[in-house]
N, C-alpha and C positions, 0 to 999 in steps of 0.2 A: 659920647663914648666914654669920656672921662667920668661922667656921672654914673654910668653903668658900672665901671670898675670900682668906684668908691662905694657904691651901693652894695656890690658883691663883697667887698672887704668888710663892710659893716655887718652885713647879713652873716658872713662866715664867722666873724668875731662873736656875734650874738649866739650863733649856733654852738660855738665852742664853750661859751659861758653857760649856756643852758644844759649842755651835755655834761653829766656828772663824771668826775674822775679826771685824770691827767691824760691829755692826748699828745702823742709824739708827732705833731704836724707842724711844719714850718709856715712861714708867712705866705709863701707861694701856694702851698696846698690849701691853706685857709682861703686865700683869694679865689682859687679855682673852684673849690667846693661852694663858696658863696656865690660865685657867678653862675654855676650850674643850678644851684638852688633858686637863684633869682629868675633864671630863665624858666624853670619849672613853675615857679609861682606866677610868673607872667602868663604862661600858657594856660594854667588852670583858671586864673582870673579872666583871661580872654574868652575861654570856653564857657565860663559862667556869665559872660556878657557884662562884666563890670568895667571893662576898659581895654585898651590896646596892650599888646604883649610888653612893650617897652615903656608903658605908662606906670608910674608909681602910684599905687592905691593901697588902701588898708588891707583888703582881702589878699591881694597879691603879695604884700609884704609878709603877712602872717603865714601864708602857704610857703613862701620862699624860706622863711626861717625854719618851719617844720621840715621841709625837704632838705635843707642844709644840715639840720640836726641828724636826720637819717643818713645823709651822705657822710657826715663826720663819723658816725658810728660804723658805717660800712668800711670806710677807709681805715679806721682804727682796727677793725677785725682783720682786714686784709694785711695790714702792716704787722699785726700781732702774729698771724700765721707764718709770715715770712721770717720773723725773728726766731720763732720756735724751731723752724727747720734748720737753722744754722748750727 
């Protein structure tokens, strides 16, 4: 479980580094988006038959980072819309 949290944090941090621009996301949001991205990556890798959902493999890691980049972009858009309405 601790490894899953650390992997989520690393994947979330990589996603924020890959996504251009400045994101107004805290450490907790980065961790949560990384965890969700890693679950998505694990599910996709599992569906492709490369391993178990909680098993770290190359394809799952790549898909997790891509999913996290998309999630960071979505979270940024949602947070941007909230700040414009104020």
